[in-house]
Backbone atoms as SQL, in Angstrom:
CREATE TABLE atoms (id INTEGER PRIMARY KEY, chain TEXT, resi INTEGER, resn TEXT, atom TEXT, x REAL, y REAL, z REAL);
INSERT INTO atoms VALUES
  (1, 'A', 1, 'MET', 'N', 63.417, 26.537, 24.533),
  (2, 'A', 1, 'MET', 'CA', 63.842, 26.269, 23.132),
  (3, 'A', 1, 'MET', 'C', 64.763, 25.391, 22.924),
  (4, 'A', 2, 'ASN', 'N', 65.910, 25.145, 23.807),
  (5, 'A', 2, 'ASN', 'CA', 66.773, 24.514, 23.654),
  (6, 'A', 2, 'ASN', 'C', 66.362, 23.047, 24.408),
  (7, 'A', 3, 'PHE', 'N', 65.576, 22.930, 25.199),
  (8, 'A', 3, 'PHE', 'CA', 65.177, 21.878, 25.526),
  (9, 'A', 3, 'PHE', 'C', 64.167, 20.912, 24.620),
  (10, 'A', 4, 'PHE', 'N', 63.532, 21.746, 23.482),
  (11, 'A', 4, 'PHE', 'CA', 62.777, 20.960, 22.527),
  (12, 'A', 4, 'PHE', 'C', 63.868, 20.335, 21.668),
  (13, 'A', 5, 'ILE', 'N', 64.868, 21.115, 21.269),
  (14, 'A', 5, 'ILE', 'CA', 66.015, 20.552, 20.186),
  (15, 'A', 5, 'ILE', 'C', 66.741, 19.195, 20.774),
  (16, 'A', 6, 'GLU', 'N', 66.881, 19.522, 22.250),
  (17, 'A', 6, 'GLU', 'CA', 67.706, 18.083, 22.995),
  (18, 'A', 6, 'GLU', 'C', 66.789, 17.077, 22.941),
  (19, 'A', 7, 'ALA', 'N', 65.454, 17.304, 23.312),
  (20, 'A', 7, 'ALA', 'CA', 64.651, 16.360, 23.380),
  (21, 'A', 7, 'ALA', 'C', 64.310, 15.540, 22.112),
  (22, 'A', 8, 'PHE', 'N', 63.976, 16.444, 21.166),
  (23, 'A', 8, 'PHE', 'CA', 63.885, 15.860, 19.697),
  (24, 'A', 8, 'PHE', 'C', 65.185, 15.201, 19.190),
  (25, 'A', 9, 'ALA', 'N', 66.616, 15.388, 19.636),
  (26, 'A', 9, 'ALA', 'CA', 67.713, 14.643, 19.061),
  (27, 'A', 9, 'ALA', 'C', 67.657, 13.231, 20.053),
  (28, 'A', 10, 'SER', 'N', 67.163, 13.617, 21.381),
  (29, 'A', 10, 'SER', 'CA', 67.163, 12.076, 21.999),
  (30, 'A', 10, 'SER', 'C', 65.872, 11.226, 21.628),
  (31, 'A', 11, 'LEU', 'N', 64.852, 11.750, 20.957),
  (32, 'A', 11, 'LEU', 'CA', 63.618, 10.757, 20.489),
  (33, 'A', 11, 'LEU', 'C', 64.432, 10.116, 19.101),
  (34, 'A', 12, 'LEU', 'N', 65.044, 11.113, 18.541),
  (35, 'A', 12, 'LEU', 'CA', 65.672, 10.484, 17.215),
  (36, 'A', 12, 'LEU', 'C', 66.665, 9.482, 17.365),
  (37, 'A', 13, 'GLU', 'N', 67.390, 9.922, 18.290),
  (38, 'A', 13, 'GLU', 'CA', 68.679, 8.662, 18.921),
  (39, 'A', 13, 'GLU', 'C', 67.807, 7.309, 19.056),
  (40, 'A', 14, 'CYS', 'N', 66.810, 7.659, 20.014),
  (41, 'A', 14, 'CYS', 'CA', 66.349, 6.270, 20.262),
  (42, 'A', 14, 'CYS', 'C', 65.598, 5.450, 19.064),
  (43, 'A', 15, 'CYS', 'N', 65.001, 6.281, 18.377),
  (44, 'A', 15, 'CYS', 'CA', 64.480, 5.476, 17.119),
  (45, 'A', 15, 'CYS', 'C', 65.654, 4.951, 16.093),
  (46, 'A', 16, 'ILE', 'N', 67.039, 5.447, 16.044),
  (47, 'A', 16, 'ILE', 'CA', 68.032, 5.131, 15.418),
  (48, 'A', 16, 'ILE', 'C', 68.528, 3.929, 16.293),
  (49, 'A', 17, 'PHE', 'N', 68.227, 3.882, 17.395),
  (50, 'A', 17, 'PHE', 'CA', 69.059, 2.587, 18.094),
  (51, 'A', 17, 'PHE', 'C', 68.158, 1.349, 17.734),
  (52, 'A', 18, 'LEU', 'N', 66.582, 1.791, 17.872),
  (53, 'A', 18, 'LEU', 'CA', 65.687, 0.312, 17.680),
  (54, 'A', 18, 'LEU', 'C', 65.760, 0.148, 16.101),
  (55, 'A', 19, 'ARG', 'N', 66.169, 1.129, 15.279),
  (56, 'A', 19, 'ARG', 'CA', 65.959, 0.603, 13.901),
  (57, 'A', 19, 'ARG', 'C', 67.287, -0.262, 13.455),
  (58, 'A', 20, 'ILE', 'N', 68.186, 0.076, 14.244),
  (59, 'A', 20, 'ILE', 'CA', 69.861, -0.483, 14.337),
  (60, 'A', 20, 'ILE', 'C', 69.549, -1.973, 14.586),
  (61, 'A', 21, 'CYS', 'N', 68.797, -2.235, 15.740),
  (62, 'A', 21, 'CYS', 'CA', 68.598, -3.602, 16.527),
  (63, 'A', 21, 'CYS', 'C', 67.721, -4.490, 15.359),
  (64, 'A', 22, 'ASN', 'N', 66.542, -3.643, 15.176),
  (65, 'A', 22, 'ASN', 'CA', 65.361, -4.360, 14.344),
  (66, 'A', 22, 'ASN', 'C', 66.145, -4.993, 13.169),
  (67, 'A', 23, 'GLY', 'N', 66.502, -3.825, 12.310),
  (68, 'A', 23, 'GLY', 'CA', 67.165, -4.036, 11.082),
  (69, 'A', 23, 'GLY', 'C', 68.081, -5.171, 11.017),
  (70, 'A', 24, 'TYR', 'N', 69.233, -5.228, 11.969),
  (71, 'A', 24, 'TYR', 'CA', 70.454, -5.836, 11.848),
  (72, 'A', 24, 'TYR', 'C', 69.895, -7.556, 12.070),
  (73, 'A', 25, 'LEU', 'N', 69.353, -7.852, 13.448),
  (74, 'A', 25, 'LEU', 'CA', 68.706, -8.894, 13.759),
  (75, 'A', 25, 'LEU', 'C', 67.756, -9.463, 13.356),
  (76, 'A', 26, 'GLY', 'N', 66.595, -8.556, 13.252),
  (77, 'A', 26, 'GLY', 'CA', 65.224, -9.146, 12.983),
  (78, 'A', 26, 'GLY', 'C', 64.420, -9.719, 14.052),
  (79, 'A', 27, 'PHE', 'N', 63.249, -9.931, 13.970),
  (80, 'A', 27, 'PHE', 'CA', 62.329, -10.294, 15.086),
  (81, 'A', 27, 'PHE', 'C', 62.372, -11.898, 14.916),
  (82, 'A', 28, 'LYS', 'N', 62.134, -12.319, 16.273),
  (83, 'A', 28, 'LYS', 'CA', 62.100, -13.786, 16.478),
  (84, 'A', 28, 'LYS', 'C', 60.620, -14.038, 15.947),
  (85, 'A', 29, 'ASN', 'N', 59.816, -13.254, 16.001),
  (86, 'A', 29, 'ASN', 'CA', 58.305, -13.582, 15.759),
  (87, 'A', 29, 'ASN', 'C', 57.565, -12.072, 15.138),
  (88, 'A', 30, 'GLU', 'N', 57.401, -12.416, 13.993),
  (89, 'A', 30, 'GLU', 'CA', 57.038, -11.276, 13.133),
  (90, 'A', 30, 'GLU', 'C', 55.558, -10.453, 13.541),
  (91, 'A', 31, 'LYS', 'N', 54.710, -11.354, 14.260),
  (92, 'A', 31, 'LYS', 'CA', 53.352, -10.838, 14.897),
  (93, 'A', 31, 'LYS', 'C', 53.463, -9.841, 15.873),
  (94, 'A', 32, 'LEU', 'N', 52.888, -8.480, 15.580),
  (95, 'A', 32, 'LEU', 'CA', 52.735, -7.249, 16.400),
  (96, 'A', 32, 'LEU', 'C', 54.232, -6.702, 16.490),
  (97, 'A', 33, 'LYS', 'N', 55.097, -6.595, 15.872),
  (98, 'A', 33, 'LYS', 'CA', 56.624, -6.041, 15.588),
  (99, 'A', 33, 'LYS', 'C', 56.465, -4.778, 15.791),
  (100, 'A', 34, 'TRP', 'N', 55.730, -4.063, 15.578),
  (101, 'A', 34, 'TRP', 'CA', 55.182, -2.645, 15.740),
  (102, 'A', 34, 'TRP', 'C', 54.956, -2.174, 17.189),
  (103, 'A', 35, 'LEU', 'N', 54.135, -3.216, 17.440),
  (104, 'A', 35, 'LEU', 'CA', 53.906, -2.796, 19.005),
  (105, 'A', 35, 'LEU', 'C', 55.071, -3.292, 19.998),
  (106, 'A', 36, 'LYS', 'N', 55.597, -4.260, 19.750),
  (107, 'A', 36, 'LYS', 'CA', 56.922, -4.798, 20.606),
  (108, 'A', 36, 'LYS', 'C', 57.741, -3.361, 20.176),
  (109, 'A', 37, 'THR', 'N', 57.963, -2.779, 19.290),
  (110, 'A', 37, 'THR', 'CA', 59.047, -1.760, 18.838),
  (111, 'A', 37, 'THR', 'C', 58.448, -0.160, 19.802),
  (112, 'A', 38, 'ILE', 'N', 57.157, -0.317, 19.908),
  (113, 'A', 38, 'ILE', 'CA', 56.680, 0.971, 20.565),
  (114, 'A', 38, 'ILE', 'C', 56.843, 0.671, 22.263),
  (115, 'A', 39, 'ILE', 'N', 56.727, -0.240, 22.462),
  (116, 'A', 39, 'ILE', 'CA', 56.631, -0.516, 23.903),
  (117, 'A', 39, 'ILE', 'C', 58.115, -0.419, 24.482),
  (118, 'A', 40, 'VAL', 'N', 59.095, -0.837, 23.802),
  (119, 'A', 40, 'VAL', 'CA', 60.559, -0.398, 24.160),
  (120, 'A', 40, 'VAL', 'C', 60.702, 0.844, 23.925),
  (121, 'A', 41, 'TYR', 'N', 60.144, 1.552, 22.883),
  (122, 'A', 41, 'TYR', 'CA', 60.606, 2.777, 22.342),
  (123, 'A', 41, 'TYR', 'C', 60.465, 3.809, 23.344),
  (124, 'A', 42, 'ILE', 'N', 59.143, 3.859, 24.015),
  (125, 'A', 42, 'ILE', 'CA', 58.558, 4.712, 24.860),
  (126, 'A', 42, 'ILE', 'C', 59.450, 4.921, 26.039),
  (127, 'A', 43, 'PRO', 'N', 59.923, 3.728, 26.971),
  (128, 'A', 43, 'PRO', 'CA', 60.606, 3.729, 27.912),
  (129, 'A', 43, 'PRO', 'C', 62.067, 4.517, 27.558),
  (130, 'A', 44, 'LEU', 'N', 62.675, 4.054, 26.457),
  (131, 'A', 44, 'LEU', 'CA', 63.952, 4.400, 26.109),
  (132, 'A', 44, 'LEU', 'C', 63.931, 5.963, 25.856),
  (133, 'A', 45, 'ALA', 'N', 62.865, 6.632, 25.282),
  (134, 'A', 45, 'ALA', 'CA', 62.651, 8.000, 25.067),
  (135, 'A', 45, 'ALA', 'C', 62.496, 8.693, 26.079),
  (136, 'A', 46, 'LEU', 'N', 61.801, 8.045, 27.434),
  (137, 'A', 46, 'LEU', 'CA', 61.482, 8.901, 28.585),
  (138, 'A', 46, 'LEU', 'C', 63.093, 8.859, 29.269),
  (139, 'A', 47, 'ILE', 'N', 63.815, 7.784, 29.482),
  (140, 'A', 47, 'ILE', 'CA', 64.697, 7.719, 29.958),
  (141, 'A', 47, 'ILE', 'C', 65.564, 8.614, 29.330),
  (142, 'A', 48, 'ASP', 'N', 65.857, 8.426, 28.037),
  (143, 'A', 48, 'ASP', 'CA', 66.876, 9.549, 27.405),
  (144, 'A', 48, 'ASP', 'C', 66.573, 10.955, 27.377),
  (145, 'A', 49, 'VAL', 'N', 65.231, 11.348, 27.333),
  (146, 'A', 49, 'VAL', 'CA', 65.061, 12.718, 27.501),
  (147, 'A', 49, 'VAL', 'C', 65.171, 13.253, 28.678),
  (148, 'A', 50, 'PHE', 'N', 64.567, 12.387, 29.768),
  (149, 'A', 50, 'PHE', 'CA', 64.350, 13.178, 30.805),
  (150, 'A', 50, 'PHE', 'C', 65.565, 12.977, 32.025),
  (151, 'A', 51, 'LEU', 'N', 66.303, 12.081, 31.752),
  (152, 'A', 51, 'LEU', 'CA', 67.741, 11.541, 32.728),
  (153, 'A', 51, 'LEU', 'C', 68.776, 12.452, 32.294),
  (154, 'A', 52, 'CYS', 'N', 68.754, 12.549, 31.033),
  (155, 'A', 52, 'CYS', 'CA', 69.773, 13.399, 29.987),
  (156, 'A', 52, 'CYS', 'C', 69.764, 14.771, 30.422),
  (157, 'A', 53, 'GLN', 'N', 68.641, 15.264, 31.105),
  (158, 'A', 53, 'GLN', 'CA', 68.618, 16.898, 31.260),
  (159, 'A', 53, 'GLN', 'C', 69.113, 17.019, 32.737),
  (160, 'A', 54, 'LEU', 'N', 69.096, 15.998, 33.577),
  (161, 'A', 54, 'LEU', 'CA', 69.476, 16.126, 34.957),
  (162, 'A', 54, 'LEU', 'C', 71.179, 15.884, 35.020),
  (163, 'A', 55, 'LYS', 'N', 71.712, 16.894, 35.717),
  (164, 'A', 55, 'LYS', 'CA', 73.213, 16.957, 36.008),
  (165, 'A', 55, 'LYS', 'C', 73.496, 15.727, 36.729),
  (166, 'A', 56, 'GLY', 'N', 74.482, 14.789, 36.340),
  (167, 'A', 56, 'GLY', 'CA', 74.968, 13.889, 37.005),
  (168, 'A', 56, 'GLY', 'C', 74.561, 12.757, 36.543),
  (169, 'A', 57, 'PHE', 'N', 73.188, 12.553, 36.118),
  (170, 'A', 57, 'PHE', 'CA', 72.646, 11.387, 35.604),
  (171, 'A', 57, 'PHE', 'C', 72.709, 10.990, 34.074),
  (172, 'A', 58, 'GLU', 'N', 73.893, 11.567, 33.494),
  (173, 'A', 58, 'GLU', 'CA', 74.016, 11.087, 32.064),
  (174, 'A', 58, 'GLU', 'C', 74.569, 9.720, 31.846),
  (175, 'A', 59, 'ASN', 'N', 75.503, 9.471, 32.878),
  (176, 'A', 59, 'ASN', 'CA', 75.874, 7.776, 32.710),
  (177, 'A', 59, 'ASN', 'C', 74.947, 7.015, 33.019),
  (178, 'A', 60, 'ILE', 'N', 74.340, 7.237, 34.052),
  (179, 'A', 60, 'ILE', 'CA', 73.024, 6.384, 34.511),
  (180, 'A', 60, 'ILE', 'C', 72.120, 6.096, 33.288),
  (181, 'A', 61, 'SER', 'N', 71.911, 7.193, 32.544),
  (182, 'A', 61, 'SER', 'CA', 70.920, 7.115, 31.383),
  (183, 'A', 61, 'SER', 'C', 71.672, 6.284, 30.592),
  (184, 'A', 62, 'ILE', 'N', 72.773, 6.288, 30.227),
  (185, 'A', 62, 'ILE', 'CA', 73.162, 5.559, 29.234),
  (186, 'A', 62, 'ILE', 'C', 73.422, 3.943, 29.430),
  (187, 'A', 63, 'LEU', 'N', 73.480, 3.877, 31.008),
  (188, 'A', 63, 'LEU', 'CA', 73.497, 2.318, 31.740),
  (189, 'A', 63, 'LEU', 'C', 71.988, 1.695, 31.319),
  (190, 'A', 64, 'ILE', 'N', 70.967, 2.799, 31.634),
  (191, 'A', 64, 'ILE', 'CA', 69.675, 2.056, 31.565),
  (192, 'A', 64, 'ILE', 'C', 69.124, 1.914, 30.122),
  (193, 'A', 65, 'LEU', 'N', 69.796, 2.780, 29.388),
  (194, 'A', 65, 'LEU', 'CA', 69.278, 2.504, 27.802),
  (195, 'A', 65, 'LEU', 'C', 70.179, 1.252, 27.244),
  (196, 'A', 66, 'LEU', 'N', 71.601, 0.984, 27.632),
  (197, 'A', 66, 'LEU', 'CA', 72.207, -0.285, 27.412),
  (198, 'A', 66, 'LEU', 'C', 71.380, -1.360, 27.854),
  (199, 'A', 67, 'PHE', 'N', 71.003, -1.678, 29.264),
  (200, 'A', 67, 'PHE', 'CA', 70.317, -2.569, 29.621),
  (201, 'A', 67, 'PHE', 'C', 69.066, -2.901, 29.063),
  (202, 'A', 68, 'THR', 'N', 68.327, -1.510, 28.705),
  (203, 'A', 68, 'THR', 'CA', 66.930, -2.181, 28.185),
  (204, 'A', 68, 'THR', 'C', 67.630, -2.464, 26.785),
  (205, 'A', 69, 'LEU', 'N', 68.282, -1.931, 25.857),
  (206, 'A', 69, 'LEU', 'CA', 68.360, -2.359, 24.630),
  (207, 'A', 69, 'LEU', 'C', 69.043, -4.032, 24.652),
  (208, 'A', 70, 'LEU', 'N', 69.385, -4.474, 25.606),
  (209, 'A', 70, 'LEU', 'CA', 70.166, -5.974, 25.869),
  (210, 'A', 70, 'LEU', 'C', 68.776, -6.489, 26.219),
  (211, 'A', 71, 'VAL', 'N', 67.944, -6.416, 26.949),
  (212, 'A', 71, 'VAL', 'CA', 66.954, -7.132, 27.535),
  (213, 'A', 71, 'VAL', 'C', 65.989, -7.371, 26.353),
  (214, 'A', 72, 'TYR', 'N', 65.752, -6.189, 25.364),
  (215, 'A', 72, 'TYR', 'CA', 64.938, -6.024, 24.408),
  (216, 'A', 72, 'TYR', 'C', 65.571, -7.278, 22.812),
  (217, 'A', 73, 'SER', 'N', 66.820, -7.194, 23.018),
  (218, 'A', 73, 'SER', 'CA', 67.385, -7.897, 21.946),
  (219, 'A', 73, 'SER', 'C', 67.190, -9.330, 22.417),
  (220, 'A', 74, 'PHE', 'N', 67.385, -9.652, 23.771),
  (221, 'A', 74, 'PHE', 'CA', 67.491, -11.045, 24.063),
  (222, 'A', 74, 'PHE', 'C', 65.945, -11.575, 24.103),
  (223, 'A', 75, 'VAL', 'N', 65.060, -11.002, 24.238),
  (224, 'A', 75, 'VAL', 'CA', 63.616, -11.351, 24.417),
  (225, 'A', 75, 'VAL', 'C', 63.200, -11.193, 23.106),
  (226, 'A', 76, 'SER', 'N', 63.182, -10.385, 22.166),
  (227, 'A', 76, 'SER', 'CA', 62.354, -10.316, 20.894),
  (228, 'A', 76, 'SER', 'C', 63.120, -10.616, 19.838),
  (229, 'A', 77, 'LEU', 'N', 64.635, -10.657, 19.825),
  (230, 'A', 77, 'LEU', 'CA', 65.267, -10.401, 18.360),
  (231, 'A', 77, 'LEU', 'C', 65.750, -11.674, 18.165),
  (232, 'A', 78, 'ASN', 'N', 66.183, -12.067, 16.914),
  (233, 'A', 78, 'ASN', 'CA', 66.857, -13.186, 16.659),
  (234, 'A', 78, 'ASN', 'C', 68.389, -13.097, 16.800),
  (235, 'A', 79, 'GLY', 'N', 69.205, -13.894, 16.548),
  (236, 'A', 79, 'GLY', 'CA', 70.528, -13.873, 16.414),
  (237, 'A', 79, 'GLY', 'C', 71.407, -14.423, 17.731),
  (238, 'A', 80, 'LYS', 'N', 72.645, -14.812, 17.262),
  (239, 'A', 80, 'LYS', 'CA', 73.629, -15.371, 18.319),
  (240, 'A', 80, 'LYS', 'C', 73.538, -14.232, 19.319),
  (241, 'A', 81, 'ILE', 'N', 74.451, -14.801, 20.844),
  (242, 'A', 81, 'ILE', 'CA', 74.139, -14.150, 21.996),
  (243, 'A', 81, 'ILE', 'C', 75.257, -12.858, 21.524),
  (244, 'A', 82, 'TRP', 'N', 76.295, -13.178, 20.866),
  (245, 'A', 82, 'TRP', 'CA', 77.436, -11.870, 20.714),
  (246, 'A', 82, 'TRP', 'C', 76.921, -11.085, 19.986),
  (247, 'A', 83, 'GLU', 'N', 75.893, -11.420, 19.113),
  (248, 'A', 83, 'GLU', 'CA', 75.401, -10.422, 17.955),
  (249, 'A', 83, 'GLU', 'C', 74.486, -9.625, 18.932),
  (250, 'A', 84, 'LYS', 'N', 73.742, -9.772, 19.501),
  (251, 'A', 84, 'LYS', 'CA', 72.973, -9.219, 20.694),
  (252, 'A', 84, 'LYS', 'C', 73.449, -8.037, 21.420),
  (253, 'A', 85, 'ILE', 'N', 74.666, -8.784, 21.710),
  (254, 'A', 85, 'ILE', 'CA', 75.264, -7.678, 22.689),
  (255, 'A', 85, 'ILE', 'C', 76.104, -6.628, 22.037),
  (256, 'A', 86, 'LEU', 'N', 76.669, -6.988, 20.813),
  (257, 'A', 86, 'LEU', 'CA', 77.085, -5.905, 19.853),
  (258, 'A', 86, 'LEU', 'C', 76.408, -5.148, 19.377),
  (259, 'A', 87, 'VAL', 'N', 75.172, -5.475, 18.769),
  (260, 'A', 87, 'VAL', 'CA', 74.300, -4.674, 18.537),
  (261, 'A', 87, 'VAL', 'C', 73.637, -3.688, 19.752),
  (262, 'A', 88, 'SER', 'N', 73.720, -4.024, 20.916),
  (263, 'A', 88, 'SER', 'CA', 72.994, -3.267, 21.933),
  (264, 'A', 88, 'SER', 'C', 74.373, -2.468, 22.123),
  (265, 'A', 89, 'VAL', 'N', 75.670, -3.043, 22.388),
  (266, 'A', 89, 'VAL', 'CA', 76.585, -1.931, 23.100),
  (267, 'A', 89, 'VAL', 'C', 77.173, -0.783, 22.240),
  (268, 'A', 90, 'ILE', 'N', 77.255, -1.275, 20.783),
  (269, 'A', 90, 'ILE', 'CA', 78.085, -0.286, 19.840),
  (270, 'A', 90, 'ILE', 'C', 77.286, 1.113, 19.700),
  (271, 'A', 91, 'PRO', 'N', 75.953, 0.865, 19.499),
  (272, 'A', 91, 'PRO', 'CA', 75.383, 2.300, 19.469),
  (273, 'A', 91, 'PRO', 'C', 75.204, 2.919, 20.799),
  (274, 'A', 92, 'THR', 'N', 74.945, 2.258, 21.833),
  (275, 'A', 92, 'THR', 'CA', 75.015, 2.935, 23.148),
  (276, 'A', 92, 'THR', 'C', 76.529, 3.817, 23.548),
  (277, 'A', 93, 'LEU', 'N', 77.502, 3.096, 23.055),
  (278, 'A', 93, 'LEU', 'CA', 78.750, 3.392, 23.376),
  (279, 'A', 93, 'LEU', 'C', 78.867, 4.785, 22.522),
  (280, 'A', 94, 'THR', 'N', 78.490, 4.624, 21.485),
  (281, 'A', 94, 'THR', 'CA', 78.862, 5.826, 20.328),
  (282, 'A', 94, 'THR', 'C', 77.843, 7.013, 20.712),
  (283, 'A', 95, 'ALA', 'N', 76.899, 6.597, 21.524),
  (284, 'A', 95, 'ALA', 'CA', 76.103, 7.798, 22.106),
  (285, 'A', 95, 'ALA', 'C', 76.361, 8.424, 23.588),
  (286, 'A', 96, 'LEU', 'N', 77.508, 7.512, 24.163),
  (287, 'A', 96, 'LEU', 'CA', 77.988, 8.231, 25.213),
  (288, 'A', 96, 'LEU', 'C', 78.848, 9.435, 25.362),
  (289, 'A', 97, 'PRO', 'N', 79.546, 9.689, 24.251),
  (290, 'A', 97, 'PRO', 'CA', 80.473, 11.182, 24.163),
  (291, 'A', 97, 'PRO', 'C', 79.282, 12.152, 23.844),
  (292, 'A', 98, 'ILE', 'N', 78.250, 11.878, 22.835),
  (293, 'A', 98, 'ILE', 'CA', 77.433, 12.772, 22.448),
  (294, 'A', 98, 'ILE', 'C', 76.495, 13.266, 23.527),
  (295, 'A', 99, 'ASN', 'N', 76.044, 12.579, 24.619),
  (296, 'A', 99, 'ASN', 'CA', 75.484, 12.871, 25.820),
  (297, 'A', 99, 'ASN', 'C', 76.149, 13.516, 26.535),
  (298, 'A', 100, 'LEU', 'N', 77.335, 13.489, 26.862),
  (299, 'A', 100, 'LEU', 'CA', 78.161, 13.906, 27.936),
  (300, 'A', 100, 'LEU', 'C', 78.148, 15.435, 27.577);
């Protein structure tokens, strides 16, 4: 039961991260924006759910999450470079103490 609660929280966390990125920066191209979001959400969710369950991999999962959000924001989203970095780093750093 505890695994399901943690998995649900991780899935919700990834959804919030993507909503923050998409809402703040907006898409470069409005075409198929739901598909782009789903394509990024699935690896984020898998990383967050499964790597956080393994002892010692919590920090690695946060780094992979950060890297994935950075790549997503640079490839698909509008904004200046510093905005893309901040929008990726701030939610990830706020999740770090929660995941630990």
